[in-house]
C-alpha positions as CSV (number, residue, x, y, z in Angstrom):
1,M,1.3,16.8,-24.2
2,V,4.0,14.9,-22.4
3,V,5.5,17.9,-20.7
4,N,2.1,19.0,-19.2
5,E,1.5,15.4,-17.9
6,N,4.9,15.3,-16.3
7,L,4.3,18.6,-14.6
8,Q,0.9,17.5,-13.3
9,E,2.5,14.2,-11.9
10,G,5.3,16.3,-10.3
11,V,2.8,18.6,-8.6
12,K,0.7,15.7,-7.4
13,D,3.9,14.0,-6.0
14,V,4.8,17.2,-4.2
15,F,1.3,17.6,-2.8
16,L,1.2,14.0,-1.6
17,S,4.6,14.3,0.0
18,F,3.3,17.3,1.9
19,L,0.1,15.5,3.0
20,E,2.3,12.6,4.2
21,N,4.6,14.9,6.2
22,I,1.7,16.5,8.1
23,G,-0.1,13.2,8.7
24,K,-3.0,13.9,6.4
25,A,-2.5,11.4,3.6
26,V,-5.1,8.8,3.2
27,W,-4.4,5.1,3.8
28,V,-6.4,1.9,3.3
29,E,-6.2,-0.7,6.0
30,I,-7.1,-4.2,4.9
31,V,-7.1,-7.3,7.2
32,T,-6.9,-10.9,6.0
33,T,-7.5,-14.1,8.1
34,E,-5.7,-16.4,5.7
35,P,-2.9,-15.5,6.2
36,L,-3.5,-13.5,9.3
37,C,-2.1,-10.1,8.2
38,T,-2.8,-6.4,8.3
39,Y,-1.9,-4.5,5.1
40,Y,-1.7,-0.7,4.5
41,F,-2.0,0.7,1.1
42,G,-1.3,4.3,0.1
43,P,-0.7,7.1,0.3
44,F,-3.6,8.8,-1.4
45,S,-4.6,12.5,-1.5
46,G,-8.2,11.8,-0.8
47,E,-10.7,9.2,0.2
48,P,-12.4,8.7,-3.2
49,E,-9.1,7.9,-4.9
50,A,-8.2,5.4,-2.1
51,R,-11.6,3.7,-2.3
52,E,-11.3,3.3,-6.0
53,A,-7.9,1.8,-5.6
54,T,-9.1,-0.7,-3.0
55,I,-10.9,-2.8,-5.6
56,G,-7.5,-3.6,-7.2
57,Y,-5.9,-4.4,-3.8
58,I,-8.6,-6.8,-3.0
59,E,-8.2,-8.5,-6.4
60,D,-4.4,-8.8,-5.9
61,L,-4.8,-10.3,-2.4
62,K,-7.4,-12.8,-3.8
63,S,-5.0,-13.8,-6.6
64,E,-2.3,-14.4,-4.0
65,G,-4.6,-16.7,-2.2
66,A,-5.6,-14.6,0.7
67,G,-8.9,-15.3,2.5
68,G,-11.2,-13.5,4.9
69,I,-10.4,-10.1,3.4
70,D,-11.9,-7.1,5.2
71,V,-11.4,-3.4,4.4
72,R,-11.0,-2.2,7.9
73,S,-10.6,1.4,7.3
74,V,-9.9,4.2,4.8
75,K,-8.5,7.2,6.9
76,R,-6.2,10.1,7.0
77,C,-3.3,9.3,9.2
78,R,0.5,9.3,9.5
79,T,2.4,6.9,7.3
80,P,2.3,3.5,9.0
81,T,5.7,2.2,10.3
82,E,5.0,-1.2,8.7
83,L,3.0,-1.6,5.5
84,T,2.5,-5.4,6.0
85,I,2.1,-6.9,9.5
86,F,2.0,-10.7,9.9
87,E,0.3,-11.8,13.0
88,E,1.5,-14.9,14.9
């Protein structure tokens, strides 16, 4: 039922916002060497959800030509100030 699905999504969004506000949302940190960048993906409510989504992020980075891809961490933390950091 569409109404029930919309309600579930709304509750999930509110919960995720709450986790972000208290610094407990989960973020994935991926580093590449080509180009030399750090990427943050999230937020997620839990580590299993974040790890599952990581597969798609790696595929996207590969399709964009990134090399030396390393999943540096999956952790609960405050929202990063920058989601993509290009190293000089």
